[in-house]
NUDREN-660672 format. One line per 2 residues: number of its first residue (from 1); their letters; for each residue x, y, z of N, C-alpha, C. Coordinates in steps of 0.02 Angstrom, whole numbers, plus 50000, padded with zeros to 5 digits. Layout:
BEGIN
NUM = a = X Y Z X Y Z X Y Z | ... $
***
This chain:
BEGIN
1 = xx = 50041 49941 50000 50000 50000 50000 50044 50062 50000 | 50020 50112 49965 50057 50174 49962 50041 50219 50021 $
3 = xx = 50083 50268 50029 50072 50315 50084 50020 50366 50064 | 49986 50392 50113 49938 50446 50100 49976 50509 50084 $
5 = xx = 49948 50548 50040 49980 50611 50021 49972 50661 50077 | 50027 50690 50097 50027 50740 50150 50028 50809 50117 $
7 = xx = 49981 50850 50134 49979 50917 50106 50007 50967 50156 | 50052 51006 50131 50080 51060 50172 50049 51124 50148 $
9 = xx = 49998 51145 50182 49959 51202 50160 50001 51265 50155 | 50044 51278 50203 50085 51339 50201 50134 51337 50143 $
11 = xx = 50162 51278 50128 50209 51272 50072 50173 51281 50005 | 50114 51253 49999 50075 51260 49937 50055 51332 49926 $
13 = xx = 50038 51367 49979 50020 51438 49972 50079 51479 49950 | 50137 51464 49976 50198 51501 49957 50214 51489 49883 $
15 = xx = 50209 51427 49861 50222 51411 49791 50170 51444 49746 | 50108 51442 49767 50054 51473 49729 50066 51549 49721 $
17 = xx = 50085 51582 49775 50099 51655 49772 50158 51669 49725 | 50209 51627 49728 50268 51637 49684 50247 51629 49611 $
19 = xx = 50205 51579 49597 50181 51569 49528 50140 51627 49504 | 50097 51653 49548 50056 51710 49529 50099 51771 49513 $
21 = xx = 50150 51783 49554 50194 51840 49542 50231 51832 49476 | 50255 51772 49462 50292 51760 49399 50245 51769 49339 $
23 = xx = 50184 51743 49344 50137 51750 49289 50116 51823 49278 | 50109 51859 49332 50092 51930 49327 50148 51968 49292 $
25 = xx = 50210 51953 49311 50267 51986 49279 50269 51971 49204 | 50256 51908 49185 50254 51889 49114 50196 51924 49078 $
27 = xx = 50139 51929 49111 50082 51962 49080 50096 52036 49068 | 50128 52068 49115 50147 52139 49107 50197 52146 49049 $
29 = xx = 50245 52101 49047 50295 52102 48993 50262 52093 48925 | 50216 52046 48919 50182 52034 48855 50138 52093 48835 $
31 = xx = 50105 52124 48884 50064 52183 48869 50107 52240 48844 | 50165 52249 48875 50212 52300 48853 50236 52287 48782 $
33 = xx = 50254 52224 48767 50277 52206 48700 50222 52218 48648 | 50162 52198 48664 50105 52208 48619 50095 52282 48605 $
35 = xx = 50098 52322 48657 50088 52394 48650 50143 52425 48607 | 50205 52404 48616 50260 52432 48577 50261 52407 48506 $
37 = xx = 50253 52342 48496 50259 52313 48429 50201 52333 48384 | 50141 52337 48412 50083 52353 48371 50067 52428 48371 $
39 = xx = 50105 52466 48408 50096 52538 48413 50024 52555 48433 | 50002 52524 48487 49936 52537 48514 49942 52553 48588 $
41 = xx = 49891 52586 48613 49888 52600 48685 49855 52541 48718 | 49885 52518 48773 49857 52461 48809 49867 52473 48884 $
43 = xx = 49823 52442 48922 49831 52444 48994 49813 52375 49021 | 49835 52363 49082 49823 52300 49114 49801 52314 49186 $
45 = xx = 49744 52285 49206 49719 52292 49274 49706 52222 49300 | 49740 52206 49356 49734 52140 49385 49716 52148 49459 $
47 = xx = 49665 52113 49480 49643 52114 49549 49667 52051 49584 | 49707 52060 49636 49729 52003 49676 49681 51997 49735 $
49 = xx = 49638 51947 49734 49586 51940 49784 49613 51920 49853 | 49669 51885 49854 49694 51862 49918 49720 51918 49962 $
51 = xx = 49749 51969 49932 49775 52025 49971 49737 52089 49956 | 49682 52084 49918 49642 52142 49898 49685 52199 49871 $
53 = xx = 49726 52182 49823 49771 52231 49792 49757 52233 49717 | 49758 52293 49689 49748 52302 49617 49816 52320 49586 $
55 = xx = 49836 52282 49536 49897 52296 49500 49877 52328 49434 | 49904 52388 49419 49887 52425 49359 49951 52439 49321 $
57 = xx = 49948 52427 49255 50005 52442 49212 49980 52484 49155 | 50012 52534 49131 50076 52565 49150 50069 52611 49210 $
59 = xx = 50011 52645 49216 49999 52686 49276 49924 52692 49284 | 49903 52710 49344 49832 52716 49358 49800 52770 49315 $
61 = xx = 49834 52828 49308 49806 52883 49269 49798 52863 49195 | 49849 52832 49167 49846 52813 49096 49793 52759 49085 $
63 = xx = 49787 52712 49131 49736 52660 49125 49666 52691 49129 | 49656 52738 49176 49591 52772 49182 49574 52810 49119 $
65 = xx = 49622 52847 49090 49608 52885 49029 49591 52839 48971 | 49626 52783 48967 49614 52735 48912 49544 52703 48919 $
67 = xx = 49526 52685 48980 49460 52655 48991 49404 52706 48980 | 49415 52769 49001 49365 52820 48989 49355 52831 48914 $
69 = xx = 49410 52831 48877 49405 52839 48804 49366 52780 48773 | 49380 52720 48797 49345 52661 48771 49270 52664 48786 $
71 = xx = 49252 52680 48847 49182 52682 48866 49145 52742 48837 | 49181 52792 48813 49147 52849 48781 49127 52833 48709 $
73 = xx = 49155 52780 48681 49137 52760 48613 49067 52728 48614 | 49034 52732 48557 48970 52699 48551 48981 52623 48545 $
75 = xx = 48928 52585 48554 48932 52512 48550 48957 52491 48481 | 48933 52525 48430 48954 52509 48361 49028 52522 48352 $
77 = xx = 49053 52578 48377 49124 52594 48369 49168 52546 48409 | 49145 52523 48466 49184 52476 48507 49192 52409 48471 $
79 = xx = 49139 52387 48438 49139 52321 48407 49152 52322 48332 | 49174 52379 48306 49183 52386 48234 49233 52335 48207 $
81 = xx = 49288 52324 48241 49339 52278 48217 49339 52212 48254 | 49291 52203 48298 49287 52140 48336 49260 52085 48291 $
83 = xx = 49288 52027 48298 49269 51970 48256 49261 51909 48300 | 49208 51871 48289 49201 51807 48323 49229 51752 48278 $
85 = xx = 49242 51693 48304 49273 51640 48263 49234 51623 48200 | 49168 51623 48203 49128 51607 48144 49137 51659 48089 $
87 = xx = 49138 51723 48109 49148 51776 48060 49217 51772 48029 | 49267 51756 48070 49336 51750 48045 49340 51695 47993 $
89 = xx = 49309 51638 48007 49311 51582 47960 49274 51601 47896 | 49217 51634 47902 49178 51655 47843 49218 51703 47800 $
91 = xx = 49251 51750 47831 49293 51798 47794 49350 51762 47759 | 49381 51714 47794 49436 51676 47764 49411 51636 47704 $
93 = xx = 49353 51605 47710 49325 51566 47655 49311 51612 47595 | 49283 51671 47607 49269 51717 47553 49333 51739 47518 $
95 = xx = 49387 51751 47555 49451 51770 47525 49478 51714 47481 | 49474 51652 47506 49499 51595 47468 49457 51585 47405 $
97 = xx = 49391 51591 47410 49348 51584 47351 49363 51638 47300 | 49378 51698 47322 49396 51752 47276 49461 51736 47240 $
99 = xx = 49510 51709 47277 49573 51689 47246 49563 51634 47194 | 49519 51586 47210 49505 51532 47163 49472 51559 47100 $
101 = xx = 49424 51605 47109 49390 51634 47051 49440 51673 47007 | 49485 51710 47039 49535 51747 47001 49582 51700 46964 $
103 = xx = 49601 51645 46996 49645 51596 46964 49610 51563 46904 | 49546 51546 46913 49508 51516 46857 49503 51564 46799 $
105 = xx = 49492 51628 46815 49487 51679 46762 49554 51685 46725 | 49609 51684 46762 49675 51688 46731 49688 51627 46687 $
107 = xx = 49667 51568 46709 49676 51507 46670 49636 51511 46605 | 49574 51535 46610 49533 51543 46549 49565 51591 46500 $
109 = xx = 49591 51646 46525 49624 51695 46482 49686 51665 46449 | 49724 51625 46486 49783 51592 46457 49762 51541 46405 $
111 = xx = 49709 51504 46417 49685 51456 46367 49662 51491 46304 | 49627 51547 46312 49605 51585 46253 49665 51613 46215 $
113 = xx = 49714 51640 46252 49775 51665 46220 49811 51610 46182 | 49814 51550 46213 49848 51494 46180 49810 51473 46117 $
115 = xx = 49744 51471 46121 49704 51453 46064 49713 51505 46008 | 49713 51568 46025 49723 51621 45975 49792 51615 45944 $
117 = xx = 49842 51598 45983 49909 51590 45956 49910 51532 45907 | 49877 51477 45926 49874 51419 45881 49839 51437 45816 $
119 = xx = 49783 51474 45820 49747 51493 45760 49788 51541 45717 | 49823 51587 45748 49865 51635 45711 49925 51601 45679 $
121 = xx = 49949 51547 45708 50008 51515 45680 49989 51464 45626 | 49927 51461 45606 49907 51420 45549 49875 51354 45566 $
123 = xx = 49864 51339 45627 49831 51277 45645 49756 51287 45639 | 49723 51234 45616 49651 51237 45610 49620 51221 45678 $
125 = xx = 49558 51244 45687 49525 51236 45751 49514 51162 45768 | 49505 51119 45721 49492 51048 45733 49555 51009 45750 $
127 = xx = 49614 51035 45735 49675 50998 45750 49683 50990 45826 | 49703 50931 45845 49718 50921 45916 49786 50951 45930 $
129 = xx = 49793 50981 45985 49856 51016 46000 49912 50966 46010 | 49900 50913 46049 49953 50865 46062 49935 50796 46037 $
131 = xx = 49890 50791 45990 49869 50726 45964 49820 50693 46011 | 49801 50633 45995 49753 50599 46038 49784 50540 46074 $
133 = xx = 49850 50538 46077 49883 50487 46115 49901 50426 46075 | 49884 50423 46010 49902 50365 45970 49975 50366 45954 $
135 = xx = 50002 50308 45943 50073 50303 45927 50087 50336 45859 | 50141 50370 45854 50159 50404 45792 50148 50478 45796 $
137 = xx = 50109 50502 45843 50100 50574 45850 50163 50602 45881 | 50190 50651 45849 50251 50682 45876 50231 50739 45922 $
139 = xx = 50219 50797 45894 50200 50855 45935 50127 50871 45924 | 50107 50881 45861 50037 50895 45845 50012 50839 45801 $
141 = xx = 49949 50826 45803 49923 50775 45758 49848 50774 45758 | 49821 50743 45705 49749 50738 45701 49726 50666 45711 $
143 = xx = 49769 50626 45738 49750 50558 45754 49772 50507 45703 | 49800 50528 45646 49822 50480 45596 49893 50459 45613 $
145 = xx = 49907 50396 45600 49974 50371 45614 50024 50403 45567 | 50082 50419 45593 50134 50449 45553 50134 50525 45554 $
147 = xx = 50090 50555 45593 50091 50629 45597 50158 50651 45625 | 50185 50700 45594 50251 50723 45616 50243 50783 45662 $
149 = xx = 50249 50841 45636 50248 50900 45678 50184 50938 45672 | 50157 50948 45613 50101 50993 45604 50033 50958 45596 $
151 = xx = 50032 50892 45593 49969 50857 45592 49932 50859 45527 | 49968 50870 45472 49934 50873 45408 49930 50804 45374 $
153 = xx = 49958 50754 45406 49953 50686 45381 50004 50673 45326 | 50039 50722 45302 50085 50711 45247 50158 50708 45268 $
155 = xx = 50171 50709 45331 50240 50708 45353 50273 50775 45341 | 50339 50775 45335 50376 50837 45326 50379 50856 45256 $
***
C-alpha cells in the first residue's frame, strides 16, 4: 500500500503566490511588448483577491484615461473591428473563394490566348494540339498514324 499524500498548506500557498507573481510579471511584459510592437495604447488591470490589491500597468492615470476613452465610444464603434470565430472563418472562406475565382479567370484567359496563338500560327480549330495519344503522334496530330509536327498527315 502506498502512503497517503501529505499536504503542506503553508508550502503550497507560498508556491502558489510565487507562481502568481511570475505569471503577473510575464503578463505585464507581454502587454508592454504588444503595446510597443503594434503601436497601440494598452493597459492591464489585475485584481489580487487574496490581498485585495489592484495591479495597474503602465499607471493608474493612463489606464483610467484609456478606459474612459473606450467607454465613451458607442457600442458600434467599440465592436467595429471585433470578430468572432465564425465571422473569421467566413471571411477567410470568402478570401479563398475570391482567389480561386481569380485563378480560374486567369487560366481561361491563358487558354484563350493559347488558342488564339494556335489559330494565328496556321493551325486549324479541329487539329488536336498534342494529338490523341496514338502512337506516331510527335508534337501535333489529328489522330492519323505517322503525323510528324504539324498534323497534316503528309509528314515533313
